C-alpha positions in Angstrom: -2.0 3.7 -21.4 -0.6 0.3 -21.6 -2.5 -2.8 -20.4 0.8 -4.6 -19.9 1.7 -5.5 -16.3 5.2 -6.7 -15.5 6.3 -9.2 -12.9 7.9 -7.1 -10.1 11.7 -7.6 -9.9 13.3 -9.1 -6.8 16.3 -6.9 -6.0 19.0 -7.8 -3.5 20.2 -4.9 -1.3 23.9 -5.1 -0.8 24.1 -3.2 2.5 27.0 -3.2 5.0 24.5 -2.8 7.7 22.7 -6.1 6.7 26.1 -7.8 6.2 27.2 -7.0 9.8 23.8 -8.2 11.0 24.3 -11.5 9.1 21.0 -10.9 7.2 20.2 -11.2 3.5 18.0 -8.3 2.4 15.8 -8.3 -0.7 13.2 -5.8 -2.0 10.2 -6.8 -4.1 9.7 -3.9 -6.4 6.0 -3.6 -6.8 6.6 0.0 -7.9 7.8 -1.4 -11.3 4.8 -3.4 -12.2 3.1 -0.7 -14.3 3.8 3.1 -14.8 0.5 4.2 -13.2 -1.3 1.3 -11.5 1.3 -0.4 -9.4 2.4 -1.2 -5.8 0.0 -2.8 -3.4 -2.8 -0.6 -4.8 -3.1 -2.8 -7.8 -3.5 -5.9 -5.7 -6.2 -4.2 -3.6 -8.0 -3.0 -6.7 -7.7 -6.2 -8.8 -10.6 -8.2 -7.4 -12.8 -5.2 -6.8 -12.5 -4.4 -10.5 -13.3 -8.0 -11.4 -16.4 -8.0 -9.2 -17.6 -4.7 -10.6 -17.2 -6.0 -14.1 -19.0 -9.3 -13.3 -21.9 -7.4 -11.8 -22.1 -5.0 -14.8 -21.2 -1.8 -12.9 -19.9 0.9 -15.1 -19.0 3.4 -12.4 -16.6 3.0 -9.5 -16.8 5.3 -6.4 -14.1 5.4 -3.8 -12.7 7.6 -1.0 -9.4 9.2 -0.1 -7.4 12.2 1.0 -6.2 14.9 -1.4 -2.8 13.1 -1.9 -4.2 9.6 -1.8 -2.3 6.9 -3.7 -5.5 4.9 -3.8 -7.4 7.8 -5.6 -4.5 8.1 -8.1 -4.5 4.3 -8.8 -8.3 4.0 -9.0 -8.5 6.9 -11.5 -5.8 5.3 -13.6 -7.3 1.8 -13.4 -10.8 3.0 -14.2 -9.4 4.7 -17.3 -7.4 1.6 -18.2 -10.3 -0.8 -17.8 -13.2 1.3 -19.1 -14.9 2.4 -15.9 -16.2 5.8 -15.0 -14.7 6.9 -11.6 -15.8 9.2 -8.8 -13.4 10.1 -6.1 -14.9 11.3 -2.8 -12.2 13.5 -1.2 -11.8 14.4 2.5 -12.0 18.1 3.2 -12.7 21.2 1.1 -11.8 22.0 -2.5 -8.5 23.8 -2.9 -7.4 25.3 -6.2 -5.3 24.8 -8.1 -5.6 21.1 -7.8 -2.5 19.3 -6.4 -0.6 16.9 -8.7 -2.5 13.9 -7.4 -6.0 15.3 -8.0 -5.0 16.9 -11.2 -3.8 13.5 -12.5 -7.1 11.9 -11.3 -9.1 14.5 -13.2 -7.0 14.0 -16.3 -7.8 10.3 -16.1 -11.5 11.1 -16.2 -12.3 10.9 -12.5 -15.1 13.1 -11.1 -14.0 14.8 -7.9 -16.4 15.3 -5.0 -15.6 16.8 -1.7 -17.0 15.9 1.8 -16.3 17.9 4.9 -14.4 15.9 7.5 -17.5 15.2 9.7 -19.4 13.6 6.8 -16.3 11.9 5.6 -16.0 10.0 8.9 -19.3 8.4 8.1 -18.1 7.1 4.7 -18.6 3.4 5.6 -22.1 3.8 7.0 -25.1 2.6 5.1 -26.7 6.0 5.4 -23.9 7.9 3.7 -23.4 5.2 1.0 -27.2 5.3 0.2 -26.9 9.1 -0.1 -24.0 8.7 -2.6 -26.0 6.2 -4.6 -29.0 8.5 -4.7 -26.6 11.3 -5.9 -24.6 9.4 -8.4 -26.8 6.3 -9.4 -25.7 2.7 -9.4 -22.1 2.9 -8.3 -19.7 0.1 -7.2 -18.3 1.4 -3.9 -14.7 0.6 -3.1 -13.6 1.5 0.5 -10.8 4.0 1.2 -7.5 2.3 0.4 -9.3 -0.7 -1.2 -9.6 -2.1 2.4 -12.2 -4.9 2.0 -12.1 -8.7 1.5 -11.5 -8.2 -2.2 -8.5 -6.2 -1.3 -7.2 -8.8 1.2 -7.6 -11.5 -1.5 -5.5 -9.5 -4.0 -2.8 -9.1 -1.3 -2.5 -12.8 -0.8 -0.9 -12.8 -4.2 1.9 -10.3 -3.5 4.6 -12.5 -2.0 3.9 -15.1 -4.7 5.3 -12.6 -7.2 8.7 -13.0 -5.4 8.8 -16.7 -6.0 10.1 -17.8 -9.4 9.9 -21.5 -8.6 8.0 -23.6 -6.1 11.2 -24.6 -4.3 11.8 -20.8 -3.6 8.5 -20.6 -1.7 10.1 -20.6 1.8 13.2 -18.6 0.9 12.3 -15.7 3.1 12.0 -15.8 6.9 10.5 -12.3 7.5 8.4 -10.3 5.2 8.3 -6.6 6.0 5.7 -4.1 4.8 4.5 -0.6 5.6 1.0 -0.5 7.2 -1.8 2.0 6.7 -5.2 0.2 6.6 -3.7 -3.2 7.5 -5.2 -4.8 4.3 -1.8 -5.6 2.8 -0.5 -7.1 6.0 -3.6 -9.3 6.4 -3.2 -10.7 2.8 0.4 -11.3 3.2 -0.1 -13.1 6.5 -2.6 -15.4 4.9 -0.2 -16.3 2.1 2.8 -17.3 4.2 3.8 -20.7 5.5 3.8 -21.1 9.3 7.6 -21.0 9.3 7.5 -17.4 8.0 6.5 -14.2 9.8 5.0 -10.9 8.6 6.2 -7.7 10.2 4.2 -4.5 9.6 5.4 -0.9 10.2 2.4 1.3 10.9 2.8 4.8 9.4 0.2 6.2 11.7 0.9 7.4 15.3 -0.2 5.0 18.0 -0.6 2.3 15.4 -1.1 -0.5 17.8 -4.9 -0.1 17.3 -4.3 -1.8 13.8 -3.9 -5.2 15.5 -7.7 -5.3 16.0 -8.3 -4.3 12.4 -5.9 -7.1 11.3 -7.6 -9.7 13.4 -11.0 -8.6 12.1 -9.9 -8.7 8.4 -8.3 -12.2 9.0 -11.4 -13.6 10.8 -13.8 -12.3 8.2 -11.7 -13.4 5.3 -11.3 -17.0 6.6 -15.1 -17.1 7.3 -15.8 -16.1 3.7 -16.0 -18.2 0.6 -12.9 -16.5 -0.9 -9.9 -18.6 -1.6 -7.0 -18.7 0.9 -3.5 -20.3 0.4 -3.7 -21.6 4.0 -6.3 -22.4 6.6 -4.8 -20.0 9.1 -2.5 -17.0 8.9 1.2 -17.0 9.7 2.5 -15.2 12.7 2.6 -11.4 12.3 3.6 -8.4 14.4 3.4 -4.7 14.4 6.5 -2.5 14.9 5.0 0.9 15.9 8.1 3.0 16.5 8.8 4.4 13.0 5.8 6.7 12.2 7.9 9.9 12.4 5.0 11.8 14.0 2.0 10.3 12.2 0.5 9.7 8.8 2.1 11.8 6.0 4.5 13.4 8.6 8.2 13.5 7.7 11.2 15.1 9.1 14.7 16.0 7.8 16.1 12.7 9.1 13.6 10.6 7.1 14.2 12.7 4.0 17.9 12.4 4.2 17.7 8.7 4.8 15.5 8.2 1.8 17.6 10.2 -0.6 20.8 8.4 0.6 19.2 5.0 0.3 18.1 5.8 -3.2 21.5 7.0 -4.2 23.2 3.9 -2.7 20.8 1.2 -3.9 18.9 2.7 -6.7 15.5 2.1 -5.0 13.3 5.3 -4.8 11.2 5.4 -1.7 7.9 7.3 -1.0 8.0 9.3 2.2 4.5 8.3 3.5 5.0 4.5 3.5 8.1 2.8 2.2 10.7 5.2 3.5 9.4 4.7 7.1 9.4 1.0 6.8 12.9 0.9 5.2 14.3 3.2 7.8 12.8 0.9 10.5 14.3 -2.2 9.0 17.7 -0.7 8.8 17.5 0.6 12.3 16.4 -2.7 13.6 19.3 -4.4 11.8 21.7 -2.2 13.7 20.0 -3.4 16.9 20.3 -7.0 16.0 16.5 -7.4 16.1 16.7 -10.1 13.4 18.4 -13.4 13.8 21.7 -14.1 12.0 21.0 -16.0 8.8 17.5 -14.5 8.4 16.4 -13.7 4.8 14.3 -10.6 4.8 11.9 -9.5 2.0 10.9 -5.9 2.0 7.7 -5.1 0.0 8.0 -1.9 -1.9 4.3 -0.8 -2.1 4.8 2.0 -4.7 3.2 5.4 -3.9 6.0 7.4 -5.5 3.5 9.8 -7.0 3.0 11.3 -3.5 6.5 12.6 -3.4 5.7 15.3 -5.9 3.7 17.2 -3.3 6.8 17.4 -1.0 9.2 18.8 -3.7 9.5 22.1 -1.7 10.8 20.2 1.3 13.2 18.2 -0.8 15.0 21.2 -2.4 17.2 21.5 0.7 18.6 18.0 -0.1 19.1 18.5 -3.8 22.9 18.8 -3.5 23.4 15.7 -1.3 
């Protein structure tokens, strides 16, 4: 596996919908940074990996669901950078392994299962001590890389879209899908006060994430970690495009994603980016954005998860 990481391309979307709204639309293609370790997952892992290396840990332990992009990326990054990896998976073992877990095992990850009741305790000192007793000295990365190291990495995402210093304020609105809120927190910390971050929760009733975001921002600014600015830029949650909840999709979303890919050459994952892109395009039709706005949509990767939905996609194969 290559150690080479590429700068993510900045791609303009020539959309009639955006043209009618008077908005310039761009996508930051984090999905093209590396064949296996890409998207926002790389940014959330980066400083966790560095801390583990600095503290001489040889084993990473993390958490996720059976189709987790984070499990996939951690397994690949561990193999790439010389760590042993352990993935603690929510739920019971199901054989044969799905494509995500099969890949993780191929990368050398040891898979461990926790029932859902125990899994809910994954962030408690008691369960983490139990895991250390079971597996030895492990460097624990939270589910989704959602810690201050993860926030720190995400402060660097928008900087990848800025080829020159004079380009730094080119975008008025930065849009991103939202799961754990770590990526949104990092982006908000990296923006100038004239800019605004807009997050699209992929979970049902995602307004609760506002508290998570505030907590991440407060804790990060109180830490000794570097921050581009002393306070975050304005941010907001748009909670109307979850399509029923986490990992829930319907025919409308699948059709939109396939048509968007065909028209613009940008593949979308159904759990995160498809919902955010759908939301942005719908809001453009509603004139949610001001004329003259320049929008940057963050493609957070996660395309590996689409493999598990191939059966549902077969209906759209002729479109």
